[in-house]
C-alpha positions as a LaTeX table, in Angstrom:
\begin{tabular}{lrrr}
\hline
Residue & $x$ (\AA) & $y$ (\AA) & $z$ (\AA) \\
\hline
Met1 & $-0.31$ & 0.26 & 0.23 \\
Ala2 & 1.81 & 3.38 & $-1.21$ \\
Asn3 & 0.97 & 6.72 & 0.89 \\
Gln4 & 1.50 & 5.87 & 4.13 \\
Glu5 & 3.62 & 7.40 & 6.52 \\
Leu6 & 6.74 & 5.42 & 7.43 \\
Thr7 & 8.91 & 6.44 & 10.51 \\
Phe8 & 12.32 & 5.65 & 12.29 \\
Gly9 & 13.49 & 5.94 & 15.82 \\
Glu10 & 14.26 & 8.79 & 18.02 \\
Asp11 & 17.80 & 8.16 & 18.45 \\
Glu12 & 18.17 & 6.43 & 14.65 \\
Phe13 & 20.06 & 8.84 & 12.17 \\
Ile14 & 19.39 & 8.89 & 8.30 \\
Val15 & 22.78 & 9.90 & 6.70 \\
Ser16 & 23.87 & 10.77 & 2.98 \\
Lys17 & 26.20 & 12.75 & 1.39 \\
Thr18 & 26.03 & 13.81 & $-2.59$ \\
Asp19 & 28.57 & 15.52 & $-4.95$ \\
Leu20 & 28.48 & 19.16 & $-5.96$ \\
Lys21 & 25.00 & 18.37 & $-8.62$ \\
Gly22 & 22.93 & 16.35 & $-5.88$ \\
Lys23 & 24.67 & 13.17 & $-7.19$ \\
Ile24 & 24.33 & 10.45 & $-3.95$ \\
Thr25 & 27.92 & 9.35 & $-3.24$ \\
Tyr26 & 27.12 & 7.67 & $-0.12$ \\
Gly27 & 23.91 & 6.45 & 1.89 \\
Asn28 & 24.25 & 4.66 & 5.42 \\
Ala29 & 21.92 & 1.93 & 6.03 \\
Leu30 & 18.86 & 3.31 & 7.48 \\
Phe31 & 18.95 & 5.65 & 4.29 \\
Ile32 & 19.00 & 3.31 & 2.14 \\
Lys33 & 15.80 & 1.04 & 4.10 \\
Met34 & 13.82 & 3.92 & 4.22 \\
Ser35 & 13.97 & 5.02 & 0.71 \\
Gly36 & 12.92 & 1.26 & $-0.07$ \\
Tyr37 & 16.01 & 1.26 & $-3.08$ \\
Glu38 & 18.30 & $-0.84$ & $-3.49$ \\
Glu39 & 22.01 & 0.66 & $-2.71$ \\
Leu40 & 22.81 & 0.56 & $-6.25$ \\
Glu41 & 19.49 & 2.49 & $-7.34$ \\
Leu42 & 20.85 & 5.08 & $-5.18$ \\
Ile43 & 24.36 & 5.73 & $-6.05$ \\
Asp44 & 24.80 & 8.33 & $-8.54$ \\
Lys45 & 21.72 & 9.39 & $-8.94$ \\
Pro46 & 20.04 & 12.71 & $-8.01$ \\
His47 & 18.70 & 13.16 & $-4.36$ \\
Ser48 & 15.55 & 14.32 & $-5.72$ \\
Ile49 & 14.86 & 10.70 & $-6.34$ \\
Leu50 & 13.40 & 11.21 & $-3.05$ \\
Arg51 & 11.34 & 14.33 & $-3.61$ \\
His52 & 7.80 & 14.50 & $-2.66$ \\
Glu53 & 5.60 & 16.19 & $-4.56$ \\
Glu54 & 4.11 & 17.65 & $-1.51$ \\
Met55 & 7.78 & 19.77 & $-0.89$ \\
Pro56 & 7.84 & 23.24 & $-1.39$ \\
Ala57 & 10.22 & 23.74 & $-4.35$ \\
Val58 & 10.98 & 27.62 & $-2.02$ \\
Val59 & 12.78 & 25.04 & 0.50 \\
Phe60 & 15.25 & 23.36 & $-1.67$ \\
Lys61 & 15.80 & 26.85 & $-3.46$ \\
Leu62 & 16.76 & 28.10 & 0.08 \\
Leu63 & 18.06 & 25.26 & 0.93 \\
Trp64 & 20.59 & 25.41 & $-1.77$ \\
Ser65 & 21.28 & 29.02 & $-1.99$ \\
Arg66 & 22.82 & 28.30 & 1.36 \\
Ile67 & 24.93 & 25.06 & 0.88 \\
Gln68 & 26.01 & 26.46 & $-2.36$ \\
Ala69 & 27.47 & 29.77 & $-0.82$ \\
Gly70 & 29.10 & 27.02 & 1.88 \\
Lys71 & 26.62 & 27.47 & 4.73 \\
Glu72 & 24.50 & 24.87 & 7.20 \\
Val73 & 20.96 & 24.74 & 6.60 \\
Phe74 & 18.17 & 23.33 & 8.47 \\
Ala75 & 15.28 & 22.14 & 6.99 \\
Tyr76 & 11.96 & 20.10 & 7.72 \\
Val77 & 11.78 & 17.24 & 4.40 \\
Lys78 & 8.70 & 15.07 & 3.24 \\
Asn79 & 10.75 & 12.20 & 1.20 \\
Lys80 & 9.23 & 9.78 & $-0.93$ \\
Thr81 & 10.22 & 6.13 & $-1.01$ \\
Lys82 & 10.18 & 3.97 & $-4.31$ \\
Asn83 & 6.71 & 2.34 & $-3.83$ \\
Gly84 & 5.05 & 6.16 & $-3.10$ \\
Asp85 & 5.47 & 6.01 & 0.51 \\
Tyr86 & 6.58 & 8.75 & 2.45 \\
Tyr87 & 8.49 & 9.68 & 5.25 \\
Trp88 & 9.53 & 13.46 & 7.42 \\
Val89 & 12.82 & 14.26 & 8.45 \\
Leu90 & 14.44 & 17.13 & 9.93 \\
Ala91 & 17.83 & 17.78 & 7.69 \\
His92 & 21.32 & 19.26 & 8.85 \\
Val93 & 22.69 & 19.65 & 5.38 \\
Thr94 & 26.62 & 20.80 & 5.20 \\
Pro95 & 29.11 & 21.61 & 2.80 \\
Ser96 & 32.27 & 19.33 & 3.17 \\
Phe97 & 35.41 & 21.46 & 2.28 \\
Asp98 & 38.95 & 20.23 & 0.71 \\
Thr99 & 41.97 & 21.49 & 1.80 \\
Val100 & 42.14 & 24.59 & $-0.20$ \\
Arg101 & 38.52 & 25.44 & 1.04 \\
Gln102 & 36.60 & 24.63 & $-1.77$ \\
Ile103 & 33.34 & 23.18 & $-1.07$ \\
Ser104 & 33.85 & 19.26 & $-2.34$ \\
Asn105 & 30.61 & 17.56 & $-1.44$ \\
Tyr106 & 27.30 & 17.96 & 1.48 \\
His107 & 26.40 & 16.04 & 3.84 \\
Ser108 & 23.35 & 15.64 & 5.26 \\
Val109 & 22.12 & 14.01 & 8.88 \\
Arg110 & 18.08 & 13.52 & 9.30 \\
Arg111 & 16.60 & 13.10 & 12.44 \\
Lys112 & 12.83 & 12.21 & 13.14 \\
Pro113 & 11.06 & 15.64 & 13.46 \\
Ser114 & 8.63 & 15.82 & 16.49 \\
Gln115 & 5.07 & 16.36 & 15.98 \\
Lys116 & 4.99 & 19.59 & 17.44 \\
Ala117 & 7.07 & 20.79 & 14.74 \\
Leu118 & 4.67 & 19.17 & 11.88 \\
Glu119 & 1.90 & 20.53 & 13.33 \\
Val120 & 3.45 & 24.09 & 12.29 \\
Ile121 & 5.55 & 22.60 & 8.82 \\
Lys122 & 2.61 & 20.70 & 6.89 \\
Pro123 & 0.14 & 23.77 & 6.83 \\
Leu124 & 3.16 & 25.87 & 5.84 \\
Tyr125 & 4.01 & 23.64 & 3.59 \\
Ala126 & 0.43 & 22.92 & 2.00 \\
Thr127 & 0.32 & 27.06 & 1.39 \\
Leu128 & 3.55 & 27.46 & 0.04 \\
Leu129 & 2.96 & 24.82 & $-2.07$ \\
Gln130 & $-0.29$ & 26.51 & $-3.59$ \\
Lys131 & 1.17 & 29.77 & $-3.88$ \\
Glu132 & 3.81 & 28.14 & $-5.80$ \\
Lys133 & 1.34 & 26.43 & $-8.40$ \\
Ile134 & $-0.31$ & 30.01 & $-8.77$ \\
Gly135 & 2.44 & 32.34 & $-8.60$ \\
Gly136 & 5.66 & 29.98 & $-8.73$ \\
Ile137 & 8.68 & 30.00 & $-6.27$ \\
Ser138 & 8.52 & 34.26 & $-5.87$ \\
Ala139 & 5.03 & 33.76 & $-4.35$ \\
Ser140 & 5.70 & 31.16 & $-2.12$ \\
Glu141 & 8.75 & 32.60 & $-1.15$ \\
Thr142 & 6.80 & 36.27 & $-0.28$ \\
Val143 & 4.97 & 34.45 & 1.98 \\
Leu144 & 7.77 & 32.21 & 3.88 \\
Asn145 & 9.53 & 35.93 & 4.34 \\
Gln146 & 6.48 & 37.80 & 5.17 \\
Leu147 & 5.52 & 35.05 & 8.20 \\
Leu148 & 9.50 & 35.19 & 9.14 \\
Lys149 & 9.11 & 38.95 & 9.12 \\
Asp150 & 6.09 & 38.89 & 11.12 \\
Lys151 & 7.24 & 36.37 & 13.82 \\
Gly152 & 10.69 & 38.48 & 13.55 \\
Leu153 & 12.52 & 35.71 & 12.84 \\
Ser154 & 15.50 & 34.34 & 10.92 \\
Tyr155 & 14.66 & 31.11 & 8.73 \\
Asp156 & 17.18 & 29.55 & 11.75 \\
Glu157 & 15.52 & 30.84 & 14.11 \\
Phe158 & 12.13 & 29.70 & 13.13 \\
Ile159 & 13.11 & 26.06 & 12.09 \\
Leu160 & 14.96 & 25.76 & 15.18 \\
Ser161 & 12.11 & 27.11 & 17.69 \\
Leu162 & 9.98 & 24.26 & 16.25 \\
\hline
\end{tabular}
């Protein structure tokens, strides 16, 4: 049965690495298990293979702009499995640097999000997605920026407050 929510333990971590283009170069056992794919089906594939259609593009725009600028980012992400099931994560994505401080790859560690956080994120993402369908990424970005302004928080402060 597809479209079932999967979960993992509070003390478990999903780990993956990608190259600079977002192709998977490593996934730990939990990453592979949760994805529903075999390891060889994931290696060298774009990480977006796990992208759920209910994820607003603005979240990935923010994520990519941060990590390409050499900064870390935290984001709530709904991933889709091979058979159409899904699971939520709180992702911490960081760039890795080589000896001359050039970004060499990206590293993500994901943990189980709290229900309290998802009670905020799910309706927010539904709104952002709706705005994107009407007015594109810039429309959802406007909504997100207005929410942060109204709360008087930066994106990081907002995500970490949930």
